[in-house]
C-alpha atoms as an extended CHARMM CRD file, in Angstrom:
* protein
*
       234  EXT
         1         1  MET       CA             45.7550000000      -61.1720000000      -13.6990000000  PROA      1               0.0000000000
         2         2  ARG       CA             42.5230000000      -60.0820000000      -15.3780000000  PROA      2               0.0000000000
         3         3  ALA       CA             41.5560000000      -58.0530000000      -12.3730000000  PROA      3               0.0000000000
         4         4  ARG       CA             44.7760000000      -56.1490000000      -12.6880000000  PROA      4               0.0000000000
         5         5  LEU       CA             43.9870000000      -55.3080000000      -16.3330000000  PROA      5               0.0000000000
         6         6  ASP       CA             40.4540000000      -53.9620000000      -15.6200000000  PROA      6               0.0000000000
         7         7  PRO       CA             40.2400000000      -50.1700000000      -15.4630000000  PROA      7               0.0000000000
         8         8  PRO       CA             40.0270000000      -48.8650000000      -11.9290000000  PROA      8               0.0000000000
         9         9  ALA       CA             36.5310000000      -48.0280000000      -10.7040000000  PROA      9               0.0000000000
        10        10  PRO       CA             35.7890000000      -44.3080000000      -10.5060000000  PROA      10              0.0000000000
        11        11  PRO       CA             36.2140000000      -42.9640000000       -6.9980000000  PROA      11              0.0000000000
        12        12  ARG       CA             32.9990000000      -42.6000000000       -5.0240000000  PROA      12              0.0000000000
        13        13  ALA       CA             32.0220000000      -39.0840000000       -4.0280000000  PROA      13              0.0000000000
        14        14  VAL       CA             32.5730000000      -38.6230000000       -0.3520000000  PROA      14              0.0000000000
        15        15  ARG       CA             30.5690000000      -35.9200000000        1.3370000000  PROA      15              0.0000000000
        16        16  SER       CA             32.5380000000      -34.1330000000        3.9760000000  PROA      16              0.0000000000
        17        17  VAL       CA             31.2850000000      -34.6330000000        7.5080000000  PROA      17              0.0000000000
        18        18  PRO       CA             31.3790000000      -30.8990000000        8.3400000000  PROA      18              0.0000000000
        19        19  ALA       CA             29.1660000000      -30.0640000000        5.3470000000  PROA      19              0.0000000000
        20        20  ALA       CA             26.6370000000      -32.7320000000        6.2950000000  PROA      20              0.0000000000
        21        21  VAL       CA             26.5010000000      -31.5010000000        9.8810000000  PROA      21              0.0000000000
        22        22  ALA       CA             26.0810000000      -27.9020000000        8.7360000000  PROA      22              0.0000000000
        23        23  SER       CA             23.1830000000      -28.8940000000        6.4840000000  PROA      23              0.0000000000
        24        24  CYS       CA             21.4840000000      -30.7630000000        9.3200000000  PROA      24              0.0000000000
        25        25  LEU       CA             21.9050000000      -27.8030000000       11.6510000000  PROA      25              0.0000000000
        26        26  LEU       CA             20.5180000000      -25.4250000000        9.0300000000  PROA      26              0.0000000000
        27        27  LEU       CA             17.4380000000      -27.5860000000        8.5130000000  PROA      27              0.0000000000
        28        28  ALA       CA             16.9560000000      -27.9460000000       12.2600000000  PROA      28              0.0000000000
        29        29  GLY       CA             17.2370000000      -24.1760000000       12.6700000000  PROA      29              0.0000000000
        30        30  LEU       CA             14.6650000000      -23.5330000000        9.9670000000  PROA      30              0.0000000000
        31        31  ALA       CA             12.2890000000      -26.0650000000       11.5100000000  PROA      31              0.0000000000
        32        32  ALA       CA             12.7050000000      -24.4840000000       14.9500000000  PROA      32              0.0000000000
        33        33  ALA       CA             12.1170000000      -21.0020000000       13.5250000000  PROA      33              0.0000000000
        34        34  LEU       CA              8.9430000000      -22.1280000000       11.7620000000  PROA      34              0.0000000000
        35        35  PHE       CA              7.7470000000      -23.8690000000       14.9180000000  PROA      35              0.0000000000
        36        36  ALA       CA              8.4670000000      -20.8150000000       17.0640000000  PROA      36              0.0000000000
        37        37  CYS       CA              6.6870000000      -18.5950000000       14.5490000000  PROA      37              0.0000000000
        38        38  GLY       CA              3.6400000000      -20.8510000000       14.7500000000  PROA      38              0.0000000000
        39        39  ASP       CA              3.7190000000      -20.7670000000       18.5580000000  PROA      39              0.0000000000
        40        40  ALA       CA              4.0530000000      -16.9690000000       18.6460000000  PROA      40              0.0000000000
        41        41  ARG       CA              1.1030000000      -16.5990000000       16.2760000000  PROA      41              0.0000000000
        42        42  ALA       CA             -1.0230000000      -18.9610000000       18.3800000000  PROA      42              0.0000000000
        43        43  ASP       CA             -0.0740000000      -17.1140000000       21.5830000000  PROA      43              0.0000000000
        44        44  ALA       CA             -0.9090000000      -13.7390000000       20.0410000000  PROA      44              0.0000000000
        45        45  ASP       CA             -4.3070000000      -15.1220000000       18.9960000000  PROA      45              0.0000000000
        46        46  ALA       CA             -4.8600000000      -16.4110000000       22.5390000000  PROA      46              0.0000000000
        47        47  ILE       CA             -4.1400000000      -12.9540000000       23.9430000000  PROA      47              0.0000000000
        48        48  ARG       CA             -6.5770000000      -11.3340000000       21.4900000000  PROA      48              0.0000000000
        49        49  SER       CA             -9.1420000000      -13.8650000000       22.6450000000  PROA      49              0.0000000000
        50        50  LEU       CA             -8.5720000000      -12.7770000000       26.2530000000  PROA      50              0.0000000000
        51        51  VAL       CA             -9.2230000000       -9.1560000000       25.2790000000  PROA      51              0.0000000000
        52        52  THR       CA            -12.5100000000      -10.2570000000       23.7040000000  PROA      52              0.0000000000
        53        53  ARG       CA            -13.4210000000      -12.2630000000       26.8140000000  PROA      53              0.0000000000
        54        54  GLU       CA            -12.6560000000       -9.3010000000       29.0410000000  PROA      54              0.0000000000
        55        55  VAL       CA            -14.9320000000       -7.0320000000       27.0070000000  PROA      55              0.0000000000
        56        56  ALA       CA            -17.7410000000       -9.6120000000       27.2330000000  PROA      56              0.0000000000
        57        57  ALA       CA            -17.2400000000       -9.9870000000       31.0000000000  PROA      57              0.0000000000
        58        58  ILE       CA            -17.4280000000       -6.2290000000       31.5700000000  PROA      58              0.0000000000
        59        59  ASN       CA            -20.5270000000       -5.8170000000       29.4230000000  PROA      59              0.0000000000
        60        60  ALA       CA            -22.1630000000       -8.6710000000       31.3570000000  PROA      60              0.0000000000
        61        61  LYS       CA            -20.9480000000       -7.3180000000       34.7360000000  PROA      61              0.0000000000
        62        62  ASP       CA            -19.4440000000      -10.7640000000       35.2810000000  PROA      62              0.0000000000
        63        63  LEU       CA            -16.8950000000      -10.3320000000       38.0550000000  PROA      63              0.0000000000
        64        64  ARG       CA            -16.1270000000      -14.0530000000       38.1800000000  PROA      64              0.0000000000
        65        65  ALA       CA            -15.2590000000      -14.1350000000       34.4780000000  PROA      65              0.0000000000
        66        66  LEU       CA            -12.9480000000      -11.1480000000       35.0080000000  PROA      66              0.0000000000
        67        67  SER       CA            -11.2180000000      -12.9350000000       37.8870000000  PROA      67              0.0000000000
        68        68  GLU       CA            -10.4800000000      -15.8550000000       35.5560000000  PROA      68              0.0000000000
        69        69  ILE       CA             -8.8030000000      -13.5240000000       33.0540000000  PROA      69              0.0000000000
        70        70  TRP       CA             -6.5850000000      -11.8440000000       35.6410000000  PROA      70              0.0000000000
        71        71  SER       CA             -3.7400000000      -13.7270000000       37.2990000000  PROA      71              0.0000000000
        72        72  GLN       CA             -4.3060000000      -14.3350000000       40.9990000000  PROA      72              0.0000000000
        73        73  ASP       CA             -0.6910000000      -13.4720000000       41.7840000000  PROA      73              0.0000000000
        74        74  LYS       CA             -0.5570000000      -10.9240000000       44.6190000000  PROA      74              0.0000000000
        75        75  ASN       CA              1.6960000000       -8.6410000000       42.5430000000  PROA      75              0.0000000000
        76        76  ILE       CA             -0.6610000000       -8.0110000000       39.6040000000  PROA      76              0.0000000000
        77        77  LEU       CA             -1.1950000000       -4.2860000000       38.9520000000  PROA      77              0.0000000000
        78        78  LEU       CA             -3.8090000000       -1.9950000000       37.4650000000  PROA      78              0.0000000000
        79        79  PHE       CA             -2.8760000000        1.6470000000       36.7840000000  PROA      79              0.0000000000
        80        80  ASP       CA             -5.9260000000        3.8580000000       36.4510000000  PROA      80              0.0000000000
        81        81  VAL       CA             -7.2520000000        7.3360000000       37.1580000000  PROA      81              0.0000000000
        82        82  PRO       CA             -9.1510000000        6.7790000000       40.4450000000  PROA      82              0.0000000000
        83        83  PRO       CA             -7.0310000000        7.5430000000       43.5150000000  PROA      83              0.0000000000
        84        84  PRO       CA             -4.6600000000        6.1270000000       44.4870000000  PROA      84              0.0000000000
        85        85  GLY       CA             -4.2520000000        5.2710000000       40.7780000000  PROA      85              0.0000000000
        86        86  ARG       CA             -2.3990000000        2.0420000000       41.5550000000  PROA      86              0.0000000000
        87        87  PHE       CA             -4.3010000000       -1.1180000000       42.4450000000  PROA      87              0.0000000000
        88        88  GLN       CA             -2.4030000000       -4.2680000000       43.3910000000  PROA      88              0.0000000000
        89        89  SER       CA             -3.7860000000       -7.8260000000       43.7180000000  PROA      89              0.0000000000
        90        90  TRP       CA             -7.1800000000       -9.0790000000       42.6270000000  PROA      90              0.0000000000
        91        91  ASP       CA             -8.6560000000       -8.0530000000       46.0010000000  PROA      91              0.0000000000
        92        92  GLN       CA             -8.2120000000       -4.3760000000       45.1220000000  PROA      92              0.0000000000
        93        93  ILE       CA             -8.8610000000       -4.6780000000       41.3860000000  PROA      93              0.0000000000
        94        94  GLY       CA            -11.9500000000       -6.8330000000       41.8550000000  PROA      94              0.0000000000
        95        95  ARG       CA            -13.3310000000       -4.4460000000       44.4920000000  PROA      95              0.0000000000
        96        96  LEU       CA            -12.8990000000       -1.5190000000       42.1000000000  PROA      96              0.0000000000
        97        97  TRP       CA            -14.8310000000       -3.3160000000       39.3550000000  PROA      97              0.0000000000
        98        98  LYS       CA            -17.5670000000       -4.4960000000       41.7250000000  PROA      98              0.0000000000
        99        99  ASP       CA            -18.2550000000       -0.9380000000       42.8390000000  PROA      99              0.0000000000
       100       100  PHE       CA            -18.4490000000        0.1530000000       39.2110000000  PROA      100             0.0000000000
       101       101  PHE       CA            -20.8570000000       -2.6510000000       38.2970000000  PROA      101             0.0000000000
       102       102  ASP       CA            -23.0550000000       -1.7810000000       41.2860000000  PROA      102             0.0000000000
       103       103  ARG       CA            -23.3320000000        1.8780000000       40.2640000000  PROA      103             0.0000000000
       104       104  VAL       CA            -23.4490000000        1.8900000000       36.4610000000  PROA      104             0.0000000000
       105       105  SER       CA            -26.1590000000        0.4210000000       34.2140000000  PROA      105             0.0000000000
       106       106  ASP       CA            -26.3970000000       -0.2180000000       30.4610000000  PROA      106             0.0000000000
       107       107  ILE       CA            -22.6340000000       -0.7290000000       30.1830000000  PROA      107             0.0000000000
       108       108  ARG       CA            -21.4410000000       -0.9960000000       26.5900000000  PROA      108             0.0000000000
       109       109  LEU       CA            -17.7070000000       -1.4520000000       26.0520000000  PROA      109             0.0000000000
       110       110  THR       CA            -16.1250000000       -1.8670000000       22.6140000000  PROA      110             0.0000000000
       111       111  VAL       CA            -12.4810000000       -2.1340000000       21.5450000000  PROA      111             0.0000000000
       112       112  ASP       CA            -10.7520000000       -1.4680000000       18.2510000000  PROA      112             0.0000000000
       113       113  ALA       CA             -7.2720000000       -1.6300000000       16.6730000000  PROA      113             0.0000000000
       114       114  VAL       CA             -6.2370000000       -4.5730000000       18.8550000000  PROA      114             0.0000000000
       115       115  GLN       CA             -2.5760000000       -5.5210000000       18.4270000000  PROA      115             0.0000000000
       116       116  ALA       CA             -1.0200000000       -8.4520000000       20.2800000000  PROA      116             0.0000000000
       117       117  GLU       CA              2.4650000000       -9.9410000000       20.4600000000  PROA      117             0.0000000000
       118       118  ALA       CA              3.9320000000      -12.7990000000       22.4840000000  PROA      118             0.0000000000
       119       119  LYS       CA              7.3430000000      -14.3100000000       23.0420000000  PROA      119             0.0000000000
       120       120  GLY       CA              8.0460000000      -17.0860000000       25.4640000000  PROA      120             0.0000000000
       121       121  SER       CA              5.9720000000      -16.6840000000       28.6170000000  PROA      121             0.0000000000
       122       122  LEU       CA              5.2340000000      -12.9570000000       28.1760000000  PROA      122             0.0000000000
       123       123  GLY       CA              2.9230000000      -11.0900000000       25.8240000000  PROA      123             0.0000000000
       124       124  TYR       CA              1.0930000000       -7.7970000000       25.4800000000  PROA      124             0.0000000000
       125       125  ALA       CA             -1.8720000000       -6.1880000000       23.7790000000  PROA      125             0.0000000000
       126       126  THR       CA             -2.6920000000       -2.5780000000       22.9150000000  PROA      126             0.0000000000
       127       127  TYR       CA             -6.0630000000       -1.2850000000       21.7770000000  PROA      127             0.0000000000
       128       128  ASP       CA             -8.4730000000        1.6510000000       21.6430000000  PROA      128             0.0000000000
       129       129  TRP       CA            -11.6050000000        1.4430000000       23.7530000000  PROA      129             0.0000000000
       130       130  ALA       CA            -14.9330000000        3.2340000000       24.0390000000  PROA      130             0.0000000000
       131       131  MET       CA            -17.4690000000        2.8530000000       26.8260000000  PROA      131             0.0000000000
       132       132  THR       CA            -20.9910000000        4.1240000000       27.3680000000  PROA      132             0.0000000000
       133       133  GLY       CA            -23.4240000000        3.6070000000       30.2200000000  PROA      133             0.0000000000
       134       134  ARG       CA            -25.7490000000        5.3310000000       32.6510000000  PROA      134             0.0000000000
       135       135  LEU       CA            -25.2150000000        6.5260000000       36.2050000000  PROA      135             0.0000000000
       136       136  GLY       CA            -28.7840000000        7.2740000000       37.2370000000  PROA      136             0.0000000000
       137       137  THR       CA            -29.9180000000        9.8490000000       34.6650000000  PROA      137             0.0000000000
       138       138  TYR       CA            -26.3530000000       10.8170000000       33.7790000000  PROA      138             0.0000000000
       139       139  VAL       CA            -25.0410000000        9.4430000000       30.4830000000  PROA      139             0.0000000000
       140       140  LEU       CA            -21.4650000000        8.1630000000       30.5730000000  PROA      140             0.0000000000
       141       141  GLU       CA            -19.3290000000        8.2460000000       27.4360000000  PROA      141             0.0000000000
       142       142  ASP       CA            -15.5890000000        7.5230000000       27.6200000000  PROA      142             0.0000000000
       143       143  HSD       CA            -12.8030000000        6.8850000000       25.1080000000  PROA      143             0.0000000000
       144       144  GLY       CA             -9.1570000000        5.9960000000       25.4650000000  PROA      144             0.0000000000
       145       145  GLN       CA             -6.2690000000        3.6020000000       24.8880000000  PROA      145             0.0000000000
       146       146  ALA       CA             -5.0470000000        0.6330000000       26.8900000000  PROA      146             0.0000000000
       147       147  THR       CA             -1.9170000000       -1.4650000000       27.2690000000  PROA      147             0.0000000000
       148       148  ALA       CA             -2.1960000000       -4.9040000000       28.8390000000  PROA      148             0.0000000000
       149       149  ILE       CA              0.5980000000       -7.3330000000       29.7600000000  PROA      149             0.0000000000
       150       150  TYR       CA              0.0220000000      -11.0690000000       29.9730000000  PROA      150             0.0000000000
       151       151  ARG       CA              2.0070000000      -13.9700000000       31.4150000000  PROA      151             0.0000000000
       152       152  LYS       CA              1.6380000000      -17.6690000000       30.6730000000  PROA      152             0.0000000000
       153       153  GLU       CA              0.8390000000      -19.5310000000       33.8870000000  PROA      153             0.0000000000
       154       154  GLY       CA              0.3640000000      -23.2900000000       33.8200000000  PROA      154             0.0000000000
       155       155  GLY       CA              0.0190000000      -23.1810000000       30.0330000000  PROA      155             0.0000000000
       156       156  GLN       CA             -2.6880000000      -20.4710000000       30.1500000000  PROA      156             0.0000000000
       157       157  TRP       CA             -2.3140000000      -16.7540000000       29.4670000000  PROA      157             0.0000000000
       158       158  ARG       CA             -3.3290000000      -14.4700000000       32.3370000000  PROA      158             0.0000000000
       159       159  LEU       CA             -3.5040000000      -10.6790000000       32.6370000000  PROA      159             0.0000000000
       160       160  VAL       CA             -0.8710000000       -9.3800000000       35.0740000000  PROA      160             0.0000000000
       161       161  HSD       CA             -0.8250000000       -5.6370000000       34.3620000000  PROA      161             0.0000000000
       162       162  ALA       CA             -3.1270000000       -3.1240000000       32.6840000000  PROA      162             0.0000000000
       163       163  HSD       CA             -2.6850000000        0.6030000000       32.1050000000  PROA      163             0.0000000000
       164       164  TYR       CA             -5.6820000000        2.6300000000       30.9280000000  PROA      164             0.0000000000
       165       165  SER       CA             -5.3730000000        6.0950000000       29.4400000000  PROA      165             0.0000000000
       166       166  PRO       CA             -8.4920000000        8.2060000000       28.8030000000  PROA      166             0.0000000000
       167       167  VAL       CA             -8.8110000000       10.6990000000       25.9940000000  PROA      167             0.0000000000
       168       168  PRO       CA            -10.0610000000       14.0530000000       27.3580000000  PROA      168             0.0000000000
       169       169  PRO       CA            -13.4650000000       15.0130000000       25.9180000000  PROA      169             0.0000000000
       170       170  ALA       CA            -12.0160000000       18.1660000000       24.3330000000  PROA      170             0.0000000000
       171       171  VAL       CA             -9.4900000000       16.0640000000       22.4370000000  PROA      171             0.0000000000
       172       172  ALA       CA            -11.9970000000       13.3720000000       21.5270000000  PROA      172             0.0000000000
       173       173  GLY       CA            -14.3690000000       16.0130000000       20.1760000000  PROA      173             0.0000000000
       174       174  GLN       CA            -16.9710000000       15.1580000000       22.7770000000  PROA      174             0.0000000000
       175       175  GLU       CA            -19.2960000000       17.6120000000       24.3920000000  PROA      175             0.0000000000
       176       176  THR       CA            -20.3640000000       17.6950000000       28.0160000000  PROA      176             0.0000000000
       177       177  PRO       CA            -23.5200000000       15.5540000000       28.3800000000  PROA      177             0.0000000000
       178       178  ALA       CA            -26.7600000000       17.4000000000       28.8660000000  PROA      178             0.0000000000
       179       179  GLY       CA            -27.4170000000       17.9960000000       32.5100000000  PROA      179             0.0000000000
       180       180  GLY       CA            -23.8700000000       19.0360000000       33.3400000000  PROA      180             0.0000000000
       181       181  ALA       CA            -21.4480000000       17.1700000000       35.5390000000  PROA      181             0.0000000000
       182       182  PRO       CA            -22.4570000000       13.8080000000       37.0220000000  PROA      182             0.0000000000
       183       183  PRO       CA            -23.5570000000       13.6470000000       40.6560000000  PROA      183             0.0000000000
       184       184  ALA       CA            -20.8180000000       13.9040000000       43.2630000000  PROA      184             0.0000000000
       185       185  GLY       CA            -19.5200000000       10.5860000000       44.4820000000  PROA      185             0.0000000000
       186       186  SER       CA            -20.2980000000        8.8170000000       41.2320000000  PROA      186             0.0000000000
       187       187  ALA       CA            -17.6790000000        7.3210000000       38.9360000000  PROA      187             0.0000000000
       188       188  THR       CA            -17.2220000000        5.3770000000       35.7440000000  PROA      188             0.0000000000
       189       189  PRO       CA            -14.7320000000        2.5680000000       35.0590000000  PROA      189             0.0000000000
       190       190  HSD       CA            -12.4480000000        2.9980000000       32.0720000000  PROA      190             0.0000000000
       191       191  PRO       CA             -9.9170000000        5.5590000000       31.0900000000  PROA      191             0.0000000000
       192       192  GLY       CA            -11.2060000000        8.5570000000       29.3490000000  PROA      192             0.0000000000
       193       193  GLY       CA            -14.2270000000        9.3610000000       31.4060000000  PROA      193             0.0000000000
       194       194  ALA       CA            -15.4860000000       10.2540000000       34.8190000000  PROA      194             0.0000000000
       195       195  ALA       CA            -16.3290000000        7.3640000000       37.0390000000  PROA      195             0.0000000000
       196       196  PRO       CA            -18.4270000000        6.8310000000       40.0810000000  PROA      196             0.0000000000
       197       197  SER       CA            -16.5410000000        6.9370000000       43.3320000000  PROA      197             0.0000000000
       198       198  GLY       CA            -14.5560000000        3.7960000000       43.8850000000  PROA      198             0.0000000000
       199       199  SER       CA            -15.1520000000        2.4010000000       40.4200000000  PROA      199             0.0000000000
       200       200  PRO       CA            -12.5220000000        1.3810000000       37.8650000000  PROA      200             0.0000000000
       201       201  HSD       CA            -11.2060000000        4.1170000000       35.6260000000  PROA      201             0.0000000000
       202       202  SER       CA            -13.0310000000        6.5970000000       37.7120000000  PROA      202             0.0000000000
       203       203  GLY       CA            -10.5900000000        8.1600000000       40.0630000000  PROA      203             0.0000000000
       204       204  ALA       CA            -13.7290000000        9.4400000000       41.6360000000  PROA      204             0.0000000000
       205       205  THR       CA            -12.8100000000        8.7160000000       45.1560000000  PROA      205             0.0000000000
       206       206  ALA       CA            -11.8670000000       12.3320000000       45.7210000000  PROA      206             0.0000000000
       207       207  PRO       CA            -14.2700000000       14.2690000000       47.9330000000  PROA      207             0.0000000000
       208       208  SER       CA            -16.9210000000       16.3180000000       46.1970000000  PROA      208             0.0000000000
       209       209  GLY       CA            -15.5990000000       19.7120000000       45.2020000000  PROA      209             0.0000000000
       210       210  THR       CA            -11.9560000000       18.6970000000       44.7930000000  PROA      210             0.0000000000
       211       211  ALA       CA            -10.1690000000       19.3100000000       41.5210000000  PROA      211             0.0000000000
       212       212  SER       CA            -10.2940000000       16.5980000000       38.8920000000  PROA      212             0.0000000000
       213       213  PRO       CA             -6.9950000000       15.0430000000       37.7410000000  PROA      213             0.0000000000
       214       214  GLU       CA             -8.1370000000       15.1880000000       34.1340000000  PROA      214             0.0000000000
       215       215  PRO       CA             -9.4190000000       17.9230000000       31.8390000000  PROA      215             0.0000000000
       216       216  ALA       CA            -12.8990000000       16.4760000000       31.9850000000  PROA      216             0.0000000000
       217       217  ALA       CA            -14.6010000000       16.7420000000       35.3490000000  PROA      217             0.0000000000
       218       218  SER       CA            -15.6580000000       13.4670000000       36.8600000000  PROA      218             0.0000000000
       219       219  PRO       CA            -18.1490000000       12.7330000000       39.5890000000  PROA      219             0.0000000000
       220       220  GLY       CA            -16.9440000000       14.1950000000       42.8220000000  PROA      220             0.0000000000
       221       221  GLY       CA            -14.2090000000       16.0270000000       40.9310000000  PROA      221             0.0000000000
       222       222  ALA       CA            -12.4240000000       12.7770000000       40.0770000000  PROA      222             0.0000000000
       223       223  ALA       CA            -11.3100000000       11.6030000000       36.6530000000  PROA      223             0.0000000000
       224       224  SER       CA            -13.0950000000        8.8850000000       34.7280000000  PROA      224             0.0000000000
       225       225  PRO       CA            -12.2070000000        5.2820000000       33.7180000000  PROA      225             0.0000000000
       226       226  GLU       CA            -11.9900000000        3.5340000000       30.3580000000  PROA      226             0.0000000000
       227       227  PRO       CA            -14.2120000000        0.9910000000       28.7230000000  PROA      227             0.0000000000
       228       228  GLY       CA            -13.5240000000       -2.4850000000       29.8210000000  PROA      228             0.0000000000
       229       229  ARG       CA            -11.2750000000       -1.1820000000       32.5670000000  PROA      229             0.0000000000
       230       230  PRO       CA            -11.9970000000        0.3100000000       36.0010000000  PROA      230             0.0000000000
       231       231  ARG       CA            -11.9760000000        4.0690000000       35.8160000000  PROA      231             0.0000000000
       232       232  ASN       CA            -13.7690000000        7.4370000000       35.8340000000  PROA      232             0.0000000000
       233       233  SER       CA            -15.8870000000        8.8110000000       33.0440000000  PROA      233             0.0000000000
       234       234  PRO       CA            -16.3650000000       12.4690000000       32.1430000000  PROA      234             0.0000000000
C-alpha cells in the first residue's frame, strides 16, 4: 500500500535514437575532414620536397637522382621547347637531361613562389625558375614558369608530367649576353632560354640557321630550356 502512496518517480529523459546517430555521424565527419586536411597538407609538403630534390639533382648533374623523382611509367611526359617538344618515358627525358649535363657547366638553378596541392593520389606544383650556366664561353641565363603533376605510386609521390614555359629575354628585361648568340648546335635545359642541341628546355635540335621558335635566339636557332628542366636558353 505504501508504494502506491509514494509520488511517482520523474520520467527519465530518453534521447531519441535518430538524434544520437546524427551526432555520431557529425563527429565522425568532422574527424574525417580533419584527418583528410592533415593528409593533404602532408602530401603538399612532400611534393614541395620533391621540387627541392629536383633542383638539387639538376645543380649536381645527378641523373640517377632525377630518375628517382620521375615515375618510370612509360607514359610520363615532358613538354618543352626543344623539338619535337614532347618527350615520353624516362628513356627520352633522361637522354635529354644527359645531353644537357654533358654540354653545360656551372649550372645554377633556383625556384621561387612554389605552390603545391594534393588530393587523393594526384597532386601538382607550380613555380618560377631561373637558371644560369656556361656553354663554353657563352653565358646562359634563363627564366620561366613551370607546372608539374605528381602521382602517388606505392605510397611515394612521383613526377609524371612537367611543362616548362620560358620568359622571352625582352619580357624578362634581359639583354643579349656579350658575344652574341651561342654557338650553333648548343642548347640549354630549362624554359626561358636557349639550350644546346638535344638538351632539356633547349629546343636546339634544329639545324643551324633555322628560325628559333621563341623570341630569343637559341643555339642553332632553337629555343632554350628552363632551370631545373630540360630546355633551350637564350
